[in-house]
N, C-alpha and C positions, 0 to 999 in steps of 0.2 A: 462797681456796681453790675452784678448778674442779671441780665434780662433774659427772661424764657422765649424761646422760639416759636410757642405755639400758638396759635391764635386764640386770644382770650375768649370768644364769643364761642366756641369749642369747648371750654371748660367749663364755664360761669351762665347761667341763665341769671340776667338782671331783671329783676321784675319792679321796683320803682326808684324814685330818689328820696335820700334822705337828708339831702342838704347840699346849699351851695356857698362857696366860699372865694376869696378871693383868688387861691390859686386854682381851683377848678369845681369839680361837682362829686356828690359824695352817694352810691348806689348803694341799696338792697341787693344784694341777688344770692344766688345758691349754685354750691357745684354740683355739675349736669351728674356726674357718676355718683355722686353719694346724698345730695341734696343737705349737703352741710350748708349753715347761712354763714355767709360773709359781707363784709363790705369792700367796696370797689370806689376805690377812691380814683379820680381819670383827671391827670393833669397835662401840661405842656411839659415834655422832655427839658424845662431851661437846668441853668446850674444850681439855683436854688432847690427844685425838686430833686437831683441827683445828688444834692449834700444830705437831703434827709433821708434818701436810701442809704445813703452810707452807714448814717447813723441807724437806721431801723434794723439792718442787717446785722448790728453788733449789739441787739441789747434781746434781753428775754429776763422777763420778773412778772409773779403773777399780779402786779399791781400798775403792768405797763400793759398797753394791748398789743398784741400781737401781731407780728408780721408776716406772711404768708408766700410772699413772693411778687416778682413785676415782669408784667409782658408788655411788650410794644404793638400799638396797632395806631395807622394811619397819624404817626408822628406824635401820636401822645401815649401815656404811660398808665396803665392799669395798675395800680397797685392794690394788691389783696391782705386786708387786715383781718382782724377779729371781730365779729360783729355782736357787739353787746344790746342785748335787748331793752336794758332799761332807759336805753339814750343817754344822754347829756344830765347832768345836775340842774344846770337852767334850764332843759326841758321839763323837767321833773316840777320845778319850782313853777314855771308857767301853766303847768296844767293845774297845779294846785292853787295858784293863784295867791301864795304865800310863800314865805321861807321855811325852812325844815326844823323838824322837831330835833330833841336834843339828842336822840338814840341814833337819828340818820346822819346830823352831825358829826358824830363821835365817831361812827363807822368809815364815814369819808374823809373824814380828818386823818384817822389813823391809817386808810389804806393809803391817803395820796403821800403823807410821810414816809409812809414803807418805800412807793414807790420812787420819792426825793432820793431817801438815803440810798435807795439802789444808782439811779442814776449820777449821782455828786458821786459814787463812790467810782462809779466807770469814767468820771473827769468830765461828767456832761450836766449842761447850764440847759434847762427846761426854757427859759426867757418866756413864755407867756401863759403861766398856771392861772387858771381862773375856770369857773363853773362849767362854763359851754367848754373847755377841753379835758373835765373830768367826767369819763363813762361808766354806766351802772349796768353790771350783769350780776350772774346769780352769785359769783364766786366774789364779790365785791366790788370798789371803786378802782379805774385803771386811769390811769394817766394817759392822754393821746395827746395828738398833732407835735410833731416836731420840726413843722416846717421853718423856726427859726431858732430853734434849739443850736446849740454851739459844743466843741469838744476842748475842753482845756488841754495844754499839750504836756504839760507837767503839774506837779499836786498844786504849787502856789501861784498858778499863772492867772491872768486876769483878762480881761475883754474891757472895750471902751465902746464899742457900736451902741447906737440909738434904738433898741427895738423892744418891742412888746406890744402890750395894748396900753394906752395911755394911763385909764383909773387904776390900774391893778401893778403900774411899774414903780419900782422900789425908788427912795431919793437918788440914789448912785445912778441909775439910768438915768433919771430925769435930768441930772448934773451934768450929763454926757461925760463923766468921768470915769475911773477903772470899777471895775466891780469884778464879785466872784459868784459862785455857786448859790453863797445866801442870798442873792436878787430873790430867787426863788422860793426862800422863807418870807421874807415880806408879802410877797405877793400870794403867798398862800395865807395868810394873815388877813390880807382884804378878801380873799375868797370866802375864811370862815363868816366875816361880816357881812358878806354877799348871799352867802348862805343862810343867816339871819335875817335880813331884811328885805331878800329877793334882788336887791341893787346894792354895787360897789357905793363906800362913801365918793360923795362928789360928781356922782351921775347928773346932777344938774348944771353941771357947767360942763363948756364945752371943752373937746380934749385938750387944747394950749392953756387953757385956764387950769385944767387939772392939773397937768405937766409942771406948772407954773407955780401952782400951791404945794402940791408935793416937794417942790425942791426946797420950796423956804421955811414952810411950816411945820409945827411938830405934828408928829404920826396923830393917825384918827385914835379916838379913843369909843368903843363900843358903848362904854354907860353914858356917854355925855352923848352919843348920839341918838340913842334911845330917850335918852329926857327931854330932848329937843324937839323931836320928832313926836312926844307923847306917846309913847309903844311903854307897853310893861314891860320893866326889867323882870323875866321868870328866868332868867339863865343865871346858873351857878355861879361863883366869883371864882371859880377853877377855870372857867372859859374864859372870863375877863380877862385873867392873869395870862391864859395862854395865849390870846391875842397881842397883848401886848408886848411880850415876850419875840413874837415873830416881827413887830415893829419896831422894834428898836434902830432907830434910824442911822446911827453908827454901824455900818454891816460887819465892822472886823470885830464888835462887841456881841453882835445876833448870835443866837443858840444856833447849831446846825439841825439837820433834820433829826440824825440818830438821837442826839440829847433832847428836842421836843419828844421824840416817839415813846422816850423812856420815861417821860414825866406828863403824858394825858392822864389827865387823871378828871376830868369834864364828863 
């Protein structure tokens, strides 16, 4: 991990806070020299933070948030990232007070699949795909937040770390078993449901109850959720089929991001 020696406050003018997470704070800032907008993530230099930086330094794709560099100040790391003017998909739904329309959903899903296809080709598992980690820019949707991501050492490698956000976690992760990059595909399927409803399935349950439910029960079916909730099903059958392809319980039978990106027709 290469840290820059300059004082970041001589390079960036921090203007406002964008958000706060478990790892630290995110601010809107501008480069003093060019007035280019950037997002500055300020975190303590833990091993987890340095692991995320090692990942950020090695990836570059139009559907992944760009990384510009890291500076150290007062025992904290200032991580400069691409600023996405549209904010997170979850923020958009909160502003609208509803889920997304078909055109927005299709665009975000296709962009996410392209980003995932790239990451998986780089032997990376994101491990926390959800609407709050998909950002919107003028050039499309971009995957963000690699704080719990992992790199597989060889193509058929597996992980067994219990990590992620409960409602979006795949059955194999909830079971604390081995899993690979297809755990992200399950999370994307749940995210599509989240983008339709503005909430993921099982949001009414405590996170521990949700984990147990995911582990023991059949995958959620969007059509059934809409019927149970009394919501009109205005969605094409191809969208329902796409979600069910993502939510195949046996991850070895689940399609990969490239296969799914070639079959999106909703």
